[in-house]
C-alpha positions as CSV (number, residue, x, y, z in Angstrom):
1,M,-68.2,3.6,-9.5
2,T,-66.6,0.3,-10.2
3,N,-67.2,-2.8,-12.3
4,Y,-67.3,-5.1,-9.3
5,R,-69.8,-5.0,-6.5
6,D,-67.5,-6.0,-3.6
7,E,-64.4,-4.1,-4.6
8,P,-62.9,-2.1,-1.7
9,P,-63.1,1.7,-1.8
10,I,-60.1,3.6,-3.2
11,P,-58.2,5.2,-0.3
12,L,-58.0,9.0,-0.3
13,E,-54.4,9.0,0.9
14,P,-51.6,8.5,-1.7
15,F,-50.1,5.6,0.2
16,P,-51.9,3.1,2.3
17,T,-50.9,3.1,5.9
18,V,-51.0,0.3,8.4
19,R,-53.1,1.2,11.3
20,G,-52.5,-0.4,14.7
21,D,-49.1,-1.8,15.9
22,S,-46.0,-0.3,14.4
23,P,-43.9,-2.6,12.3
24,F,-40.7,-1.0,13.8
25,P,-39.0,-2.2,17.0
26,P,-39.9,-0.3,20.1
27,L,-38.0,2.7,21.1
28,A,-35.2,2.5,23.7
29,E,-37.2,4.2,26.4
30,S,-39.9,1.6,26.3
31,V,-37.6,-1.4,26.5
32,A,-36.8,-2.8,29.9
33,P,-33.2,-2.6,31.0
34,P,-31.2,-5.9,30.5
35,A,-30.7,-8.1,33.5
36,A,-27.3,-7.9,35.2
37,A,-24.8,-10.3,33.6
38,E,-23.2,-13.0,35.7
39,P,-19.6,-12.2,36.7
40,D,-16.9,-14.1,35.0
41,P,-15.6,-17.2,36.9
42,P,-12.4,-16.5,38.8
43,S,-9.3,-17.0,36.7
44,D,-5.6,-16.2,36.7
45,W,-6.2,-13.2,34.4
46,I,-4.6,-10.0,35.7
47,E,-6.6,-7.0,34.7
48,R,-3.6,-4.7,34.5
49,A,-1.6,-7.1,32.3
50,D,-0.8,-6.3,28.7
51,A,0.4,-9.0,26.3
52,H,3.1,-6.7,24.9
53,D,4.6,-6.3,28.3
54,L,5.3,-10.0,28.6
55,P,9.0,-10.9,28.4
56,T,9.9,-12.5,25.1
57,R,12.9,-14.8,24.5
58,E,15.2,-13.5,21.8
59,N,16.5,-16.0,19.3
60,A,20.0,-17.1,20.2
61,L,21.3,-16.7,16.7
62,V,19.9,-13.1,16.5
63,A,21.7,-12.2,19.7
64,L,24.9,-13.8,18.5
65,G,24.6,-12.0,15.2
66,R,24.1,-8.7,16.8
67,F,27.1,-9.3,19.0
68,A,29.3,-10.6,16.2
69,F,28.2,-8.1,13.6
70,P,27.1,-4.9,15.3
71,P,25.1,-2.5,13.1
72,A,27.2,-0.1,11.1
73,P,27.3,3.6,11.9
74,P,25.2,5.8,9.6
75,L,26.8,6.7,6.3
76,D,28.3,10.1,5.8
77,E,27.9,12.1,2.5
78,E,30.8,10.2,0.8
79,G,29.3,6.9,1.8
80,V,25.9,7.8,0.5
81,A,27.4,9.0,-2.8
82,A,29.4,5.8,-3.2
83,R,26.2,3.7,-2.5
84,D,24.3,5.8,-5.1
85,R,27.1,5.3,-7.7
86,R,27.0,1.5,-7.1
87,W,23.2,1.4,-7.5
88,T,23.4,3.5,-10.7
89,S,26.2,1.3,-12.1
90,R,24.2,-1.9,-11.4
91,T,21.1,-0.4,-13.0
92,V,23.0,0.6,-16.1
93,M,24.7,-2.8,-16.4
94,V,21.3,-4.6,-16.0
95,A,19.8,-2.4,-18.7
96,A,22.8,-3.0,-21.0
97,V,22.6,-6.8,-20.5
98,F,18.8,-6.7,-21.1
99,L,19.3,-4.8,-24.3
100,L,22.2,-7.0,-25.5
101,V,19.9,-10.1,-25.0
102,F,16.5,-8.9,-26.1
103,N,17.6,-6.3,-28.7
104,A,20.7,-8.0,-30.1
105,V,19.9,-7.1,-33.7
106,S,20.4,-3.3,-33.1
107,P,24.2,-3.3,-33.3
108,L,23.9,-5.5,-36.4
109,N,21.6,-2.9,-38.0
110,W,23.8,-0.1,-37.0
111,S,26.9,-1.7,-38.5
112,R,25.0,-2.2,-41.8
113,Q,24.2,1.5,-42.0
114,Q,27.8,2.7,-41.5
115,P,30.3,3.3,-44.2
116,P,32.8,0.4,-44.7
117,G,35.6,0.2,-42.2
118,W,37.3,-1.9,-39.6
119,V,35.0,-1.0,-36.7
120,P,31.6,-1.5,-38.5
121,E,32.8,-4.8,-40.1
122,T,34.0,-6.1,-36.7
123,V,30.7,-5.1,-35.0
124,R,28.8,-6.7,-37.9
125,Q,30.6,-10.0,-37.6
126,L,30.3,-10.2,-33.8
127,S,26.6,-9.2,-34.0
128,E,25.8,-11.9,-36.6
129,V,27.3,-14.6,-34.3
130,W,25.6,-13.1,-31.2
131,V,22.2,-12.9,-32.9
132,A,22.5,-16.5,-34.3
133,R,23.4,-17.8,-30.8
134,L,20.5,-16.0,-29.1
135,A,18.0,-17.1,-31.9
136,V,18.5,-20.7,-30.7
137,F,16.8,-19.7,-27.4
138,G,14.1,-17.7,-29.0
139,V,14.9,-14.4,-27.2
140,D,14.4,-12.5,-30.4
141,M,10.8,-13.5,-30.8
142,P,9.3,-10.6,-28.7
143,R,11.2,-8.1,-30.7
144,Q,10.1,-9.7,-34.0
145,G,6.5,-9.6,-32.9
146,V,6.7,-5.9,-32.0
147,R,8.4,-5.2,-35.3
148,E,5.8,-7.1,-37.3
149,G,3.0,-5.2,-35.5
150,W,4.7,-1.9,-36.3
151,D,5.1,-2.8,-39.9
152,A,1.5,-3.8,-40.1
153,A,0.4,-0.5,-38.6
154,R,2.6,1.4,-41.1
155,R,1.0,-0.5,-44.0
156,A,-2.5,0.0,-42.8
157,R,-4.6,2.4,-45.0
158,F,-8.0,3.9,-44.8
159,V,-10.8,2.6,-47.0
160,G,-10.2,4.0,-50.5
161,Q,-6.6,5.2,-49.8
162,T,-3.9,3.8,-52.0
163,Q,-0.3,3.2,-51.2
164,D,0.9,6.2,-53.3
165,S,-1.3,8.8,-51.6
166,G,1.3,10.9,-49.8
167,T,3.7,8.2,-48.6
168,A,6.6,6.5,-50.2
169,A,6.9,2.7,-50.5
170,D,9.0,2.5,-47.4
171,G,6.3,4.3,-45.4
172,S,8.2,7.7,-45.1
173,T,6.4,10.9,-46.0
174,A,7.6,12.6,-49.2
175,A,8.9,16.1,-48.6
176,A,7.4,18.9,-50.5
177,E,9.7,20.5,-53.1
178,P,10.1,24.3,-53.1
């Protein structure tokens, strides 16, 4: 029973189906075989030819270089060890120069923490000049930014936590006394 007189009846199947021609393409058995393709026009193409088999002209400078500078024989164990030492030495030197430029204040801080003497005083004087020269170029700014972030993280406290709850003013934890 419906509210409308001309409403179509409700199908008994759960999903309506299309009766008649299938919406899908025909199966391969029912399709006619394709017509024979026209042969390619005659050309100079050789069926057995491969592009990689064609002769290539070598660059004259490459040939001269191979003649003038023949490849070296493979390295023996001593040669490999020497090459590895050179690579390690270069890596250590690059790291040292990087630290001397971008972390130049560390020798200065070290010299300030040492007891008075000739070596710490000399390192301090050289470091002060070195840091002042590098500050002109602004290479100390990344280190200062990281240091400011670290200090801000050390000063950070939870809500309701005071500065004196368990830590000293410098951020170090107080040791329990026996």
